[in-house]
C-alpha positions as CSV (number, residue, x, y, z in Angstrom):
1,M,-3.2,-58.5,-114.2
2,T,-5.2,-56.0,-112.5
3,S,-4.3,-51.9,-114.2
4,P,-3.3,-49.1,-111.9
5,S,-5.9,-48.1,-109.7
6,I,-7.4,-44.9,-110.8
7,R,-7.6,-42.9,-107.8
8,P,-6.7,-39.5,-107.9
9,L,-2.8,-39.5,-106.5
10,R,-2.3,-37.6,-103.6
11,R,-1.2,-34.6,-103.5
12,T,0.9,-32.4,-101.5
13,L,-0.4,-28.6,-101.4
14,L,1.7,-25.6,-100.9
15,K,-0.4,-22.3,-99.4
16,L,1.6,-19.5,-98.6
17,A,0.5,-16.4,-97.0
18,L,2.3,-13.1,-98.1
19,A,2.8,-9.6,-97.0
20,L,1.6,-6.6,-98.7
21,S,4.6,-5.1,-99.6
22,I,7.5,-5.8,-102.6
23,L,10.2,-7.5,-101.1
24,P,12.6,-8.3,-104.1
25,V,14.5,-11.2,-104.0
26,A,18.6,-10.4,-103.5
27,G,20.1,-9.4,-107.3
28,L,16.2,-9.0,-109.0
29,A,15.3,-5.8,-109.8
30,P,12.0,-4.8,-108.2
31,A,9.0,-4.6,-110.2
32,S,8.1,-1.7,-112.2
33,A,5.6,0.7,-111.5
34,G,3.3,0.1,-114.4
35,E,3.4,-4.0,-114.4
36,A,0.4,-5.7,-114.6
37,K,-0.1,-7.4,-111.4
38,P,-2.5,-11.0,-110.5
39,D,-4.3,-11.4,-107.3
40,A,-2.9,-14.3,-106.6
41,I,0.1,-16.3,-108.2
42,R,-0.6,-20.5,-108.1
43,I,1.7,-22.5,-108.3
44,G,1.5,-26.0,-108.0
45,S,3.5,-29.3,-108.1
46,T,3.2,-33.0,-107.3
47,A,6.7,-33.1,-105.5
48,P,6.5,-30.1,-103.4
49,G,10.1,-32.1,-102.1
50,H,11.5,-31.1,-105.3
51,L,15.1,-29.2,-105.0
52,K,13.8,-26.0,-106.2
53,F,10.5,-26.1,-103.6
54,I,12.9,-26.3,-100.8
55,L,15.1,-23.6,-101.4
56,Y,12.3,-21.1,-102.2
57,R,10.9,-22.1,-99.0
58,H,14.0,-22.3,-97.2
59,K,15.6,-18.6,-98.6
60,K,12.1,-17.2,-99.1
61,L,13.0,-16.6,-102.5
62,L,9.4,-16.6,-103.8
63,E,7.8,-14.7,-100.8
64,D,10.7,-11.7,-101.4
65,E,9.8,-12.0,-104.8
66,F,5.7,-11.7,-105.2
67,S,5.4,-11.1,-101.8
68,K,2.4,-8.2,-103.4
69,E,1.2,-9.8,-105.8
70,G,1.0,-13.3,-103.5
71,F,0.7,-17.0,-104.6
72,D,-1.0,-19.9,-103.4
73,G,-0.7,-23.9,-103.9
74,G,-2.8,-26.2,-106.0
75,S,-3.9,-29.4,-106.2
76,A,-4.5,-31.9,-109.4
77,A,-1.8,-30.0,-110.8
78,T,-2.1,-30.7,-115.0
79,V,-5.7,-30.0,-115.1
80,A,-6.0,-27.2,-113.2
81,L,-2.8,-25.8,-115.4
82,G,-5.1,-26.3,-118.5
83,S,-8.4,-25.1,-116.7
84,G,-6.5,-21.8,-116.2
85,A,-7.2,-22.9,-111.7
86,L,-3.1,-23.3,-111.7
87,D,-0.9,-20.3,-112.9
88,F,2.3,-22.4,-113.0
89,T,3.3,-26.1,-112.4
90,Y,6.4,-27.7,-111.9
91,I,5.9,-31.2,-112.8
92,G,7.3,-34.8,-114.5
93,N,7.3,-34.6,-118.0
94,N,4.8,-37.2,-118.5
95,P,1.4,-35.2,-117.1
96,S,3.2,-32.7,-118.6
97,L,3.3,-34.0,-122.2
98,R,0.4,-35.7,-121.7
99,L,-1.4,-32.6,-120.9
100,A,0.3,-31.0,-124.2
101,A,-0.9,-33.4,-126.2
102,T,-4.7,-32.6,-125.9
103,G,-4.0,-29.1,-127.3
104,A,-4.0,-27.2,-124.0
105,D,-3.8,-23.5,-123.7
106,V,-0.5,-24.5,-122.1
107,K,2.9,-23.0,-122.4
108,L,6.7,-25.3,-121.6
109,I,8.9,-22.4,-120.5
110,G,11.1,-23.8,-118.4
111,L,13.1,-27.3,-116.6
112,S,12.1,-28.2,-113.4
113,S,15.4,-30.2,-113.2
114,W,17.6,-32.9,-115.5
115,N,19.2,-35.4,-113.0
116,R,20.8,-36.9,-116.0
117,S,21.4,-40.0,-114.2
118,N,17.9,-41.1,-113.1
119,E,16.4,-41.4,-110.1
120,T,13.9,-44.3,-109.9
121,Q,15.0,-47.5,-108.3
122,I,13.2,-50.6,-107.6
123,V,13.1,-52.7,-104.1
124,V,12.0,-55.3,-102.5
125,K,11.9,-56.5,-99.0
126,P,15.6,-57.7,-97.8
127,D,14.3,-61.6,-97.2
128,S,12.3,-61.9,-100.6
129,P,13.5,-64.2,-103.4
130,I,13.2,-61.8,-106.0
131,R,16.6,-61.0,-107.5
132,K,16.0,-59.0,-110.7
133,I,13.5,-57.4,-112.6
134,E,12.4,-60.9,-115.1
135,D,11.0,-62.4,-111.5
136,L,8.8,-59.6,-111.0
137,K,6.4,-61.4,-113.5
138,G,3.3,-62.5,-112.3
139,K,4.1,-59.9,-108.7
140,K,2.8,-57.1,-107.0
141,V,4.5,-53.8,-107.7
142,A,3.6,-50.3,-106.4
143,Y,4.2,-47.5,-108.3
144,L,2.5,-43.8,-108.9
145,S,0.8,-44.4,-112.9
146,G,1.7,-41.6,-115.3
147,T,4.7,-40.4,-113.5
148,V,8.1,-40.5,-114.8
149,R,9.2,-43.7,-112.0
150,H,5.9,-45.6,-114.3
151,S,7.7,-44.6,-117.6
152,T,11.1,-46.0,-116.0
153,F,9.3,-49.1,-115.2
154,A,8.1,-50.0,-118.4
155,K,11.4,-49.0,-119.5
156,A,13.0,-51.1,-117.5
157,L,10.9,-54.4,-118.1
158,K,10.6,-54.1,-122.0
159,A,14.5,-54.0,-121.0
160,A,14.1,-57.7,-119.6
161,G,11.4,-58.7,-122.4
162,L,8.5,-58.5,-120.3
163,S,5.8,-55.6,-119.9
164,I,3.9,-53.8,-117.4
165,G,0.9,-56.1,-118.5
166,D,3.2,-58.8,-116.9
167,V,3.1,-57.5,-113.2
168,E,0.2,-56.6,-110.8
169,S,0.2,-52.4,-111.0
170,L,-0.9,-51.0,-107.8
171,N,-1.3,-47.4,-107.8
172,L,0.5,-46.1,-105.0
173,G,2.8,-43.2,-103.6
174,I,5.8,-43.8,-101.4
175,E,4.2,-42.8,-98.2
176,S,1.4,-45.6,-98.8
177,S,3.7,-47.6,-100.8
178,G,6.5,-48.1,-98.6
179,P,4.3,-49.6,-95.4
180,A,2.2,-52.1,-97.5
181,L,6.0,-53.3,-99.0
182,A,6.4,-53.8,-95.2
183,R,3.4,-56.0,-94.5
184,G,3.8,-58.1,-97.5
185,D,0.7,-56.3,-99.2
186,V,2.8,-55.5,-102.0
187,D,6.2,-57.4,-103.4
188,A,7.7,-54.8,-104.5
189,I,7.5,-50.8,-105.4
190,V,9.4,-48.4,-107.8
191,E,10.6,-45.0,-106.4
192,S,12.9,-42.2,-106.4
193,T,16.3,-42.3,-105.2
194,G,15.6,-40.4,-101.7
195,P,12.7,-41.9,-100.6
196,V,14.1,-45.6,-102.0
197,Q,17.5,-45.4,-100.1
198,K,16.1,-44.2,-96.4
199,L,14.1,-47.7,-96.6
200,V,17.1,-49.2,-97.2
201,E,19.1,-47.6,-94.9
202,E,16.4,-48.7,-92.3
203,G,16.9,-52.3,-93.5
204,Q,13.4,-52.1,-94.9
205,A,14.4,-52.7,-98.5
206,R,17.0,-53.9,-101.0
207,V,17.2,-52.6,-104.3
208,I,17.0,-55.2,-107.1
209,F,17.1,-52.3,-110.2
210,D,18.4,-48.7,-110.0
211,A,18.1,-47.1,-113.5
212,G,20.9,-44.1,-112.7
213,V,23.3,-47.6,-112.8
214,S,21.4,-49.7,-115.3
215,G,19.1,-48.6,-117.2
216,S,19.7,-46.7,-120.4
217,P,20.8,-42.6,-120.7
218,E,17.9,-42.3,-122.7
219,W,15.6,-43.0,-120.0
220,A,16.0,-40.1,-118.4
221,V,13.7,-37.2,-119.3
222,P,13.7,-33.5,-117.9
223,H,11.0,-32.4,-115.6
224,L,8.9,-29.1,-117.1
225,I,8.2,-25.9,-115.7
226,S,5.0,-24.7,-117.5
227,V,2.6,-22.0,-117.3
228,N,-1.5,-21.5,-118.4
229,G,-1.0,-19.5,-121.7
230,D,-3.5,-16.7,-120.8
231,F,-1.8,-15.9,-117.5
232,A,1.6,-15.6,-120.0
233,R,-0.2,-13.1,-122.3
234,K,-2.0,-11.2,-119.5
235,Y,1.6,-11.1,-117.1
236,P,4.6,-11.6,-119.5
237,Q,6.7,-10.1,-117.1
238,I,5.7,-12.1,-113.8
239,V,6.6,-14.9,-115.9
240,A,9.5,-13.9,-116.5
241,R,10.2,-12.8,-113.2
242,L,9.9,-16.5,-111.1
243,L,12.0,-17.4,-113.9
244,A,15.0,-15.1,-112.8
245,V,14.3,-16.6,-109.2
246,D,14.2,-20.4,-110.6
247,V,17.9,-19.3,-112.4
248,A,18.7,-17.5,-109.2
249,A,18.6,-20.5,-107.2
250,A,20.2,-23.2,-109.7
251,R,23.2,-20.6,-109.7
252,W,23.5,-20.2,-106.4
253,A,22.6,-24.4,-105.5
254,D,25.4,-24.9,-108.3
255,A,28.0,-22.7,-106.3
256,N,26.9,-24.1,-103.2
257,P,26.8,-28.0,-103.2
258,E,27.3,-28.6,-99.2
259,E,25.4,-25.7,-98.2
260,T,22.6,-27.4,-100.7
261,I,22.6,-30.6,-99.5
262,A,22.6,-29.8,-96.1
263,I,19.2,-27.8,-96.5
264,F,17.4,-30.4,-98.6
265,V,19.0,-32.8,-95.5
266,K,17.5,-30.3,-92.9
267,E,14.1,-30.0,-95.1
268,T,13.5,-33.1,-96.0
269,G,14.1,-35.4,-93.2
270,N,16.2,-37.9,-95.9
271,S,19.8,-39.0,-95.1
272,D,22.5,-37.0,-95.8
273,M,23.6,-40.1,-97.6
274,A,20.4,-40.1,-100.0
275,V,20.8,-36.9,-100.8
276,R,23.6,-37.5,-101.9
277,A,23.0,-40.3,-104.1
278,T,20.8,-37.9,-105.3
279,Y,22.7,-35.5,-106.7
280,P,26.1,-37.4,-107.4
281,N,29.5,-34.9,-107.5
282,G,27.2,-32.3,-105.7
283,K,25.7,-31.5,-109.7
284,F,22.3,-30.5,-109.2
285,Y,21.1,-30.0,-112.8
286,Q,18.0,-27.6,-112.1
287,D,18.7,-24.9,-114.7
288,P,15.6,-24.4,-116.7
289,E,17.0,-23.3,-120.0
290,I,15.3,-25.3,-122.4
291,T,18.2,-27.5,-125.0
292,D,17.5,-28.6,-128.2
293,A,19.0,-32.3,-126.2
294,A,15.6,-31.8,-124.0
295,V,13.6,-31.4,-126.7
296,R,15.1,-34.8,-128.1
297,A,14.5,-36.0,-125.0
298,L,11.1,-35.2,-124.0
299,Q,10.2,-35.8,-127.8
300,G,11.5,-39.6,-127.2
301,E,9.5,-40.0,-124.4
302,E,6.3,-38.8,-125.9
303,A,7.2,-41.6,-128.5
304,F,7.3,-43.8,-125.9
305,M,4.2,-42.8,-124.2
306,A,2.0,-43.4,-127.3
307,D,3.7,-46.6,-127.9
308,A,2.5,-47.8,-124.6
309,G,-0.9,-45.8,-124.6
310,L,0.2,-43.3,-122.2
311,L,-1.1,-40.7,-123.9
312,K,-3.3,-39.5,-126.7
313,G,-3.1,-37.5,-129.1
314,K,0.3,-35.7,-130.2
315,V,2.2,-32.5,-129.1
316,D,3.1,-29.4,-131.2
317,Y,6.8,-28.5,-129.5
318,R,6.7,-25.6,-132.2
319,T,3.6,-24.1,-129.9
320,W,4.2,-25.4,-127.0
321,I,7.7,-24.2,-126.2
322,D,8.5,-20.8,-125.5
323,R,12.1,-19.6,-124.7
324,S,11.3,-16.1,-124.8
325,F,10.8,-16.0,-121.1
326,Y,13.9,-17.8,-120.1
327,E,15.3,-15.2,-122.5
328,A,14.3,-11.4,-120.3
329,A,14.8,-14.2,-117.4
330,I,18.2,-14.0,-118.4
331,K,18.1,-10.4,-119.8
332,R,16.9,-9.3,-116.2
333,L,19.7,-11.1,-113.9
334,A,22.0,-9.1,-116.3
335,A,20.1,-6.2,-115.8
336,S,20.6,-6.9,-112.3
337,N,24.3,-7.5,-111.7
């Protein structure tokens, strides 16, 4: 079977022009007069539809906190982060682990999200004869290579007695894979709950596998927040301030679940049902704290990726993880209350 194509993944970039005066986010202390500041803070993500970015944009949290410093988005996030072209990334565990395994000067400083239910689903056309994962053998399946969906799909295939080599993989994001499924160019697509549910509700797709229901709990691995090592050493207070905004946003979402869901629906265009399916029971799992359980999940994912040929090298968790910025963020929030 053919392997996933190697053309670059499409990235949606976040580019914001900010004002020149400091307008600290509510509840946070302003920057100290002697604090070192970069010319710009460059934040990249492969998922600009991530809940935190939606809250940041809707409530202007980053603009308010970093209006004087400024920030910009970026593309090819992991490569840019390792080279210093980006300062922060909010991305999945697979690309983060691959970068860490190279020994790049990058620090893991927090969790972007960790939804234990696993949002990966596999869908086919409503009239497709495909009913279960085993029926995908020899079929064309679209998904983004190197993502959490790729990893989860491989695990689901393995549990069914198959492997990635048993399907014809096409490296496509939802903006291309959805139309391809409708045309019959692919037999199935592997995507996250939100985009999938929209297709299902519009009568364009049928779910044959939901990892949140039929997958193993161990398959759910956190998405991560990383910082370029040189940036962290030069501007530790900036890193702590960003994480303080992150913690505050996570706490606000948990305290205001209905408003959070309404904002997500408005900003993404997804249906209320799709959003509630992604975040059942009003639980958002946005807390950035790097727990021991999160580290074990990352280690398990690293082992799987190595066995599947998705990773070269080995992650040194002792040098990669830096919890000091999260601790500083919590102290900053406590001092401002």
